[in-house]
C-alpha positions in Angstrom: 0.0 0.1 0.2 2.8 2.5 0.8 4.5 1.4 -2.5 1.5 2.3 -4.3 1.2 5.6 -2.4 4.9 6.3 -3.4 4.3 5.3 -7.1 1.0 7.5 -7.2 2.9 10.6 -5.7 5.6 9.9 -8.4 2.8 10.0 -11.2 1.4 13.4 -9.8 4.9 14.9 -9.9 5.8 13.8 -13.4 2.2 15.3 -14.4 3.2 18.5 -12.5 6.3 18.6 -14.4 4.9 18.2 -17.9 2.2 20.8 -17.2 4.8 23.1 -15.8 7.1 22.7 -18.8 4.4 22.7 -21.5 2.5 26.0 -19.9 5.7 27.9 -19.4 7.5 27.2 -22.9 4.3 27.0 -24.8 3.0 30.6 -23.5 6.5 31.9 -23.8 6.3 30.9 -27.6 3.1 32.8 -27.9 4.5 35.9 -26.3 7.7 35.5 -28.5 5.4 35.5 -31.7 3.5 38.3 -30.4 6.5 40.6 -29.8 7.8 39.8 -33.2 4.9 39.8 -35.3 2.5 42.3 -33.5 2.0 46.1 -34.4 1.6 48.1 -31.3 -0.2 51.3 -30.7 -2.2 53.6 -32.9 0.9 54.0 -35.2 1.0 50.3 -35.7 4.8 50.2 -35.4 6.7 46.6 -34.9 9.2 45.8 -32.0 12.0 45.6 -34.2 14.6 45.1 -31.5 14.3 41.2 -30.9 17.9 41.1 -29.4 16.6 43.1 -26.4 14.5 40.0 -25.5 17.7 38.0 -24.8 19.0 40.7 -22.6 15.9 41.0 -20.7 15.8 37.1 -20.1 19.3 37.3 -19.0 18.6 40.0 -16.4 15.6 37.9 -15.0 17.4 34.7 -15.0 20.4 36.0 -13.4 18.1 37.3 -10.6 16.2 34.1 -10.3 19.1 31.8 -10.2 21.0 34.1 -7.6 17.7 34.0 -5.4 17.4 30.0 -6.0 21.5 29.6 -5.1 20.6 31.7 -1.7 17.5 29.8 -0.8 18.5 26.1 -1.8 22.4 25.9 -1.6 22.7 25.3 2.1 26.1 27.2 2.0 27.6 24.5 -0.2 30.7 25.7 -2.2 33.0 24.1 -4.7 31.2 24.8 -8.0 32.8 26.6 -10.9 34.0 30.1 -10.5 32.2 32.7 -12.4 34.8 33.6 -14.8 34.9 30.3 -16.3 31.7 30.9 -18.2 33.1 33.6 -20.2 33.6 31.8 -23.5 30.3 29.7 -23.3 28.9 33.1 -22.6 29.8 34.6 -25.7 28.1 31.6 -27.8 24.9 31.8 -25.7 24.6 35.3 -26.3 25.0 35.0 -30.1 23.2 31.9 -30.9 19.8 32.9 -29.1 19.8 36.3 -30.7 20.4 34.7 -34.2 17.3 32.2 -33.4 14.8 35.2 -32.1 16.1 37.4 -34.9 14.9 34.6 -37.5 11.4 35.4 -36.6 11.6 38.6 -38.9 12.2 36.3 -41.9 10.3 33.1 -41.2 7.2 32.2 -39.2 7.3 30.8 -35.6 6.4 27.1 -36.5 9.1 27.1 -39.2 11.6 28.3 -36.4 10.7 25.9 -33.9 10.9 22.9 -36.6 14.4 24.2 -37.7 15.8 24.4 -34.1 14.3 21.0 -33.5 16.9 19.5 -35.9 20.1 19.9 -33.6 20.9 16.0 -34.2 21.7 17.0 -37.9 24.9 19.4 -37.4 26.0 17.0 -34.3 26.0 14.0 -36.5 27.7 15.9 -39.2 30.4 17.1 -37.0 30.7 13.7 -35.5 31.1 11.9 -38.7 33.3 14.3 -40.7 35.4 15.8 -37.8 35.4 13.0 -35.2 35.1 10.0 -37.4 32.3 8.6 -35.1 30.4 5.7 -36.7 26.4 5.8 -35.9 24.1 3.0 -36.5 21.7 2.8 -39.4 18.6 3.6 -37.1 20.4 7.0 -35.9 20.9 7.8 -39.6 17.0 7.0 -40.2 16.2 9.5 -37.8 18.5 12.1 -39.0 17.0 11.5 -42.8 13.6 12.0 -41.2 14.1 15.2 -39.5 16.3 16.5 -42.4 13.6 15.5 -44.9 10.6 16.9 -42.9 12.6 20.4 -42.1 13.6 20.6 -46.1 10.1 19.8 -47.2 8.3 22.4 -44.7 11.1 24.9 -45.9 10.4 24.3 -49.6 6.5 24.3 -49.2 4.6 27.2 -50.2 3.7 29.4 -46.9 0.3 30.9 -46.6 -0.1 34.8 -47.5 -1.5 35.3 -44.2 1.7 34.1 -42.6 4.1 35.8 -44.9 1.8 39.2 -44.1 3.0 39.0 -40.6 6.6 38.8 -41.0 8.8 42.1 -41.1 10.9 41.0 -43.9 9.9 37.5 -45.3 13.3 35.8 -46.1 13.2 32.1 -45.8 16.9 31.4 -46.9 18.2 34.0 -44.3 15.6 32.9 -41.5 16.7 29.2 -41.9 20.3 30.1 -41.9 20.1 32.1 -38.8 18.4 29.0 -36.9 21.0 26.6 -38.2 23.8 29.1 -37.0 22.0 29.3 -33.6 22.3 25.3 -33.4 26.0 25.5 -34.1 26.6 27.8 -31.5 24.4 26.0 -29.2 26.7 23.0 -29.8 29.7 24.7 -28.7 27.7 26.3 -25.6 26.7 22.6 -24.5 30.1 21.1 -25.0 31.8 23.9 -23.1 29.2 23.6 -20.2 29.9 19.8 -20.3 33.5 20.8 -20.1 33.0 23.0 -16.9 30.9 20.4 -14.9 33.6 17.8 -15.7 36.2 19.9 -14.4 34.2 21.1 -11.3 31.6 18.2 -10.3 29.9 20.1 -7.4 28.6 22.5 -10.3 24.8 22.6 -9.6 22.4 23.5 -12.4 21.5 26.9 -10.4 25.2 28.0 -10.8 25.5 27.2 -14.5 22.4 29.4 -14.8 23.8 32.2 -12.8 27.3 32.2 -14.6 26.0 31.8 -18.3 23.4 34.6 -17.7 26.0 36.6 -15.8 28.1 36.8 -18.9 25.2 37.1 -21.2 24.0 40.2 -19.1 27.5 41.8 -19.7 27.7 41.1 -23.3 24.2 42.0 -24.0 24.5 45.2 -22.1 27.6 46.0 -24.4 25.9 45.3 -27.5 22.6 46.9 -26.8 23.9 50.1 -24.8 27.9 50.4 -25.4 27.8 53.2 -27.7 25.3 56.4 -27.9 23.2 55.1 -31.0 23.0 51.4 -29.7 19.8 49.9 -30.2 19.0 49.2 -26.7 18.1 52.9 -26.3 15.8 52.6 -29.0 14.0 49.6 -27.3 13.6 51.3 -24.1 12.1 54.2 -25.8 9.7 51.9 -27.7 8.5 50.1 -24.4 8.1 53.4 -22.6 5.5 54.8 -25.6 4.1 51.1 -25.7 3.8 49.8 -22.1 1.8 46.6 -23.5 5.4 45.4 -25.4 7.1 45.9 -21.9 4.6 43.7 -20.0 4.8 41.0 -22.7 8.7 40.9 -22.5 8.6 40.6 -18.8 6.2 37.6 -19.1 8.3 36.2 -21.7 11.3 36.5 -19.2 9.4 34.9 -16.2 8.1 31.9 -18.3 11.7 31.2 -19.2 12.8 31.3 -15.6 9.9 29.4 -14.3 10.3 26.8 -17.3 14.0 26.2 -16.1 12.7 25.2 -12.6 10.5 22.5 -14.0 13.4 21.3 -16.4 15.8 20.8 -13.3 13.1 19.3 -11.1 12.2 16.8 -14.2 16.0 15.7 -14.6 16.6 15.5 -10.9 13.6 13.2 -10.2 13.1 11.5 -13.6 16.5 11.9 -15.6 17.5 13.8 -18.8 15.6 11.2 -21.2 12.1 12.2 -19.8 12.8 15.8 -19.9 13.9 15.3 -23.6 10.7 13.5 -24.3 8.7 16.1 -22.5 10.4 19.0 -24.3 10.1 17.4 -27.8 6.2 17.0 -27.3 6.2 20.6 -26.1 7.5 21.8 -29.5 4.8 19.9 -31.5 2.1 21.5 -29.3 3.6 24.8 -29.8 3.5 24.4 -33.5 -0.4 23.4 -33.2 -1.1 26.2 -31.0 0.6 28.7 -33.3 -1.1 27.3 -36.0 -4.6 27.4 -34.5 -4.4 30.6 -32.2 -1.9 32.7 -33.9 -3.2 32.4 -37.4 -0.2 30.7 -39.1 -2.1 28.2 -41.3 -0.1 25.1 -42.3 -0.6 23.2 -45.6 -1.3 19.6 -45.8 2.2 19.1 -47.0 3.7 21.1 -44.0 1.6 19.2 -41.6 2.9 16.1 -43.2 6.6 17.6 -42.6 6.0 18.5 -39.2 5.0 14.8 -38.4 7.9 13.6 -40.3 10.3 15.7 -38.0 8.7 14.6 -35.0 8.6 10.8 -35.9 12.4 11.2 -36.1 12.7 12.8 -33.0 10.4 10.2 -31.4 12.1 7.5 -32.8 15.5 8.9 -31.5 14.1 9.2 -27.9 13.1 5.3 -28.4 16.6 4.6 -29.3 17.9 6.3 -26.2 15.4 4.6 -24.1 16.5 1.1 -25.5 20.3 2.0 -24.8 19.4 3.0 -21.3 17.6 -0.2 -20.7 20.6 -2.1 -22.0 23.0 -0.2 -19.8 20.7 -0.9 -16.8 20.5 -4.6 -17.4 24.0 -4.8 -18.0 24.9 -3.5 -14.6 22.2 -5.7 -13.0 24.3 -8.5 -14.2 27.5 -7.6 -13.3 
């Protein structure tokens, strides 16, 4: 009876994590799309300074992670020093800026789909540079994702979706997304290197260090000279308080979402977290199509299913690999 109760609590906790990640990031996606496409005020002006979103996110997450460390650290030390994140901070500043800038040129569903294909540059680099051999099922996953993204990109976008974009330009938009993935790959590798050197580094330490350097770099970029774009962004927010409120909510969603991701990884592991975040991306595309007025053609929906079939198959392969490793450990 006691084990049944513990199992039930675990199910409720998992449902809580799923609801938290989905709610935070789906709503953040809606806000991101709103800020990048909506015309604000009687003058119907667009908010052109999308890089400002990254600065605002850095500042909010910096404060949030500092508070979490103060609340939960219990005086523990031994994490990576703050200066060790400087190089990862550069790529973590440039990469997301490119990803969000892509929304000027391609729709939100297209951006989500392109950014879901992280495995493509990883496998290309692994095979061509490091000589890593991948299995046939892994290549099948990659081909499904690559084929789906390519088909979506080559499909005709509805005129309604194009009319919402600031400067429709599919090659530039997809190019920015793939550069975003390349920079993300370097960021992740550097973070792994830091945690290997400093094993006592917590997720909150990483969040603090990354956002500290992100804040520094973005402050220099946005406010480092008299005519920098940050001043225009602040002026726009003063003239249109609605966009300032959307940006604040966008940042809070990101910080709260990180909480749920850390909780999911600590209680259920990274594979469960990957599954939840992958399904969240699919739901984000559906929400964008239904609520935000981004109608997709049958061919584009087929492309979406193709990509997420590849991602789901990849999760299944990771699950099988994990089960084999657990079985091997039990037998030894």
